[in-house]
PALUM-635433 format. One record per residue: residue number from 1; residue in one letter; x, y, z of N, C-alpha, C in turn. Coordinates in steps of 0.2 Angstrom, whole numbers, plus 5000, padded with zeros to 4 digits. Layout:
<rs>
R    nr   rest     nX     nY     nZ    caX    caY    caZ     cX     cY     cZ
R   NUM      A      X      Y      Z      X      Y      Z      X      Y      Z
...
</rs>
This chain:
<rs>
R    nr   rest     nX     nY     nZ    caX    caY    caZ     cX     cY     cZ
R     1      X   5227   4898   4838   5225   4898   4845   5225   4904   4849
R     2      X   5229   4909   4847   5228   4916   4851   5221   4919   4848
R     3      X   5219   4918   4842   5213   4921   4840   5207   4918   4844
R     4      X   5207   4911   4846   5202   4908   4850   5202   4911   4857
R     5      X   5208   4912   4860   5208   4915   4866   5205   4922   4867
R     6      X   5207   4926   4862   5204   4932   4861   5197   4932   4860
R     7      X   5194   4928   4856   5187   4927   4855   5184   4925   4862
R     8      X   5187   4920   4865   5184   4918   4871   5184   4923   4877
R     9      X   5189   4927   4877   5190   4932   4882   5185   4938   4880
R    10      X   5184   4940   4874   5179   4945   4872   5172   4942   4874
R    11      X   5170   4936   4872   5164   4933   4874   5162   4934   4881
R    12      X   5167   4932   4885   5167   4932   4893   5166   4939   4895
R    13      X   5169   4944   4892   5169   4951   4894   5162   4953   4893
R    14      X   5159   4951   4887   5153   4954   4885   5147   4951   4890
R    15      X   5148   4945   4892   5143   4942   4897   5144   4946   4903
R    16      X   5150   4947   4906   5151   4950   4912   5148   4957   4912
R    17      X   5149   4961   4906   5147   4968   4906   5139   4968   4905
R    18      X   5136   4963   4902   5129   4963   4901   5125   4961   4907
R    19      X   5128   4958   4912   5125   4956   4918   5122   4961   4922
R    20      X   5126   4967   4924   5123   4972   4927   5117   4975   4924
R    21      X   5117   4976   4917   5112   4979   4913   5105   4974   4914
R    22      X   5106   4968   4914   5101   4963   4915   5098   4964   4922
R    23      X   5102   4965   4927   5100   4966   4934   5095   4972   4934
R    24      X   5097   4977   4931   5094   4983   4931   5087   4983   4928
R    25      X   5086   4978   4923   5080   4978   4919   5075   4973   4923
R    26      X   5076   4971   4928   5072   4966   4932   5066   4970   4934
R    27      X   5060   4967   4933   5054   4970   4935   5053   4971   4943
R    28      X   5050   4977   4945   5049   4977   4952   5045   4972   4955
R    29      X   5046   4970   4961   5042   4965   4965   5034   4968   4965
R    30      X   5029   4964   4965   5023   4966   4965   5021   4969   4973
R    31      X   5017   4973   4973   5015   4976   4980   5011   4971   4983
R    32      X   5013   4969   4990   5009   4964   4993   5002   4967   4994
R    33      X   4997   4963   4994   4990   4965   4994   4986   4961   4999
R    34      X   4982   4965   5003   4978   4962   5008   4970   4963   5006
R    35      X   4967   4958   5004   4960   4959   5002   4956   4959   5009
R    36      X   4950   4962   5009   4946   4963   5015   4939   4964   5013
R    37      X   4935   4962   5018   4927   4963   5018   4926   4967   5025
R    38      X   4921   4971   5024   4919   4975   5030   4915   4970   5034
R    39      X   4915   4971   5041   4911   4967   5046   4904   4969   5045
R    40      X   4899   4964   5046   4892   4965   5045   4889   4969   5051
R    41      X   4893   4968   5057   4890   4972   5063   4891   4979   5063
R    42      X   4898   4981   5062   4900   4988   5063   4902   4991   5056
R    43      X   4902   4987   5051   4905   4990   5044   4912   4992   5044
R    44      X   4916   4988   5048   4923   4990   5048   4927   4983   5047
R    45      X   4933   4984   5046   4938   4979   5045   4944   4981   5049
R    46      X   4947   4977   5053   4953   4978   5057   4959   4973   5055
R    47      X   4965   4976   5055   4970   4972   5053   4977   4974   5057
R    48      X   4981   4969   5059   4987   4971   5062   4992   4967   5058
R    49      X   4997   4970   5055   5002   4966   5051   5006   4971   5046
R    50      X   5009   4968   5041   5013   4972   5037   5011   4973   5030
R    51      X   5005   4972   5028   5002   4973   5021   5003   4980   5020
R    52      X   5004   4982   5013   5005   4989   5011   4999   4991   5007
R    53      X   4995   4987   5004   4989   4989   5000   4983   4985   5002
R    54      X   4977   4988   5003   4971   4985   5004   4966   4985   4999
R    55      X   4963   4980   4997   4958   4980   4991   4952   4977   4994
R    56      X   4946   4981   4993   4940   4979   4995   4934   4982   4991
R    57      X   4928   4979   4991   4923   4982   4987   4918   4986   4991
R    58      X   4917   4992   4988   4912   4997   4991   4906   4998   4987
R    59      X   4901   5000   4990   4895   5001   4986   4895   5009   4983
R    60      X   4891   5010   4978   4891   5017   4976   4888   5021   4981
R    61      X   4891   5027   4982   4889   5032   4987   4892   5031   4994
R    62      X   4897   5026   4995   4900   5025   5001   4905   5030   5003
R    63      X   4906   5031   5009   4911   5035   5012   4916   5030   5016
R    64      X   4922   5031   5015   4927   5026   5018   4932   5029   5022
R    65      X   4932   5027   5029   4936   5030   5034   4942   5025   5035
R    66      X   4948   5028   5036   4954   5024   5036   4958   5027   5042
R    67      X   4960   5022   5047   4965   5024   5052   4971   5019   5052
R    68      X   4977   5022   5053   4983   5018   5053   4987   5021   5059
R    69      X   4989   5016   5063   4994   5017   5068   5000   5013   5067
R    70      X   5006   5016   5066   5012   5012   5065   5014   5009   5072
R    71      X   5016   5002   5071   5019   4999   5077   5027   5000   5077
R    72      X   5029   5003   5082   5036   5005   5082   5041   4999   5084
R    73      X   5047   5000   5083   5052   4994   5084   5052   4992   5091
R    74      X   5049   4996   5096   5048   4993   5103   5042   4989   5104
R    75      X   5038   4988   5098   5031   4985   5098   5025   4989   5101
R    76      X   5026   4995   5102   5021   4999   5104   5018   5004   5099
R    77      X   5012   5006   5099   5009   5010   5094   5013   5017   5094
R    78      X   5014   5020   5088   5016   5026   5087   5011   5031   5089
R    79      X   5013   5037   5093   5008   5042   5095   5005   5045   5088
R    80      X   4999   5046   5088   4996   5049   5082   4999   5055   5079
R    81      X   5002   5059   5083   5006   5065   5081   5012   5063   5077
R    82      X   5015   5057   5079   5021   5055   5075   5020   5051   5069
R    83      X   5014   5049   5068   5012   5045   5062   5015   5048   5056
R    84      X   5019   5044   5052   5022   5047   5046   5018   5045   5039
R    85      X   5014   5039   5040   5011   5037   5034   5004   5040   5034
R    86      X   5001   5041   5028   4994   5044   5027   4991   5039   5022
R    87      X   4984   5038   5022   4981   5034   5017   4980   5038   5011
R    88      X   4979   5034   5006   4978   5037   4999   4973   5033   4995
R    89      X   4968   5036   4992   4964   5032   4988   4962   5036   4982
R    90      X   4959   5033   4977   4958   5037   4971   4951   5040   4971
R    91      X   4949   5043   4977   4943   5046   4978   4945   5053   4982
R    92      X   4940   5058   4981   4941   5064   4985   4941   5063   4992
R    93      X   4945   5067   4996   4945   5067   5003   4939   5070   5006
R    94      X   4937   5068   5011   4931   5071   5015   4933   5074   5021
R    95      X   4933   5080   5023   4935   5083   5029   4930   5081   5035
R    96      X   4933   5079   5040   4929   5077   5046   4933   5078   5052
R    97      X   4929   5079   5058   4933   5080   5064   4935   5073   5067
R    98      X   4933   5068   5064   4934   5061   5066   4942   5060   5065
R    99      X   4945   5055   5070   4952   5054   5069   4953   5050   5063
R   100      X   4948   5047   5059   4949   5044   5053   4951   5049   5047
R   101      X   4954   5046   5042   4954   5050   5036   4949   5047   5032
R   102      X   4944   5052   5029   4938   5050   5026   4939   5051   5018
R   103      X   4936   5047   5014   4936   5047   5007   4929   5046   5004
R   104      X   4927   5049   4999   4921   5047   4996   4917   5053   4994
R   105      X   4911   5052   4991   4908   5046   4990   4910   5042   4984
R   106      X   4910   5036   4984   4912   5032   4978   4907   5033   4973
R   107      X   4909   5033   4967   4905   5035   4961   4901   5029   4958
R   108      X   4903   5023   4960   4900   5017   4958   4902   5011   4962
R   109      X   4899   5005   4962   4900   4999   4966   4906   4996   4962
R   110      X   4912   4995   4966   4918   4992   4963   4923   4991   4968
R   111      X   4928   4987   4966   4934   4986   4971   4938   4993   4971
R   112      X   4940   4995   4977   4945   5000   4977   4951   4998   4981
R   113      X   4957   5002   4979   4963   5000   4983   4964   5006   4988
R   114      X   4967   5004   4993   4969   5009   4998   4977   5008   4999
R   115      X   4980   5013   4999   4988   5013   5000   4990   5018   5005
R   116      X   4996   5017   5007   4999   5022   5012   5005   5025   5009
R   117      X   5006   5031   5010   5013   5034   5008   5016   5038   5015
R   118      X   5022   5038   5015   5027   5037   5010   5028   5030   5009
R   119      X   5030   5028   5003   5031   5021   5001   5037   5018   5005
R   120      X   5042   5023   5007   5048   5020   5011   5046   5017   5017
R   121      X   5040   5018   5020   5038   5015   5026   5034   5009   5025
R   122      X   5033   5007   5019   5029   5001   5017   5032   4995   5021
R   123      X   5028   4990   5023   5031   4984   5025   5032   4984   5033
R   124      X   5032   4990   5036   5032   4990   5043   5026   4989   5046
R   125      X   5025   4986   5052   5019   4984   5055   5015   4990   5057
R   126      X   5008   4989   5057   5003   4994   5058   4997   4991   5060
R   127      X   4993   4995   5064   4986   4993   5065   4982   4997   5060
R   128      X   4978   4994   5056   4974   4997   5051   4967   4996   5053
R   129      X   4962   5001   5052   4955   5000   5053   4952   5004   5047
R   130      X   4948   5000   5043   4944   5003   5037   4937   5002   5039
R   131      X   4933   5007   5038   4926   5007   5039   4922   5010   5033
R   132      X   4916   5008   5032   4912   5011   5026   4906   5013   5029
R   133      X   4903   5018   5026   4896   5020   5028   4893   5023   5022
R   134      X   4886   5023   5022   4882   5026   5016   4880   5034   5017
R   135      X   4882   5036   5023   4880   5044   5024   4887   5047   5026
R   136      X   4887   5053   5024   4894   5057   5025   4895   5057   5033
R   137      X   4902   5057   5034   4904   5058   5041   4903   5065   5043
R   138      X   4903   5066   5050   4902   5073   5052   4908   5078   5049
R   139      X   4906   5084   5047   4911   5088   5045   4914   5092   5050
</rs>
């Protein structure tokens, strides 16, 4: 009988000790994604909400302008000078005097992802505007 108790105790301890290791091995949650299409009238998409990654299709040679304004805890837009998040794309940045962050030109027609960093600010509300155009923005 003492042998069975010892064996049961050892098995229970092994289960308890392995639980934290299993919790650490869990896969991270997928990044919330917002799919979008540019509007036919002005070539822009506007969004207010908590999405952290935007996915949309752009034609080859497109330039993509992105603006983000965080909505503070008071429900008001953060002043542009206090904005902590910046857009990021897998395209070169295009310098412009515009208040938008510009990227492009796109090398081919395909879907592109737009993310914002730092990631620690993901999930907080923001006003996002994404515009596309076929000519370079003003430098």
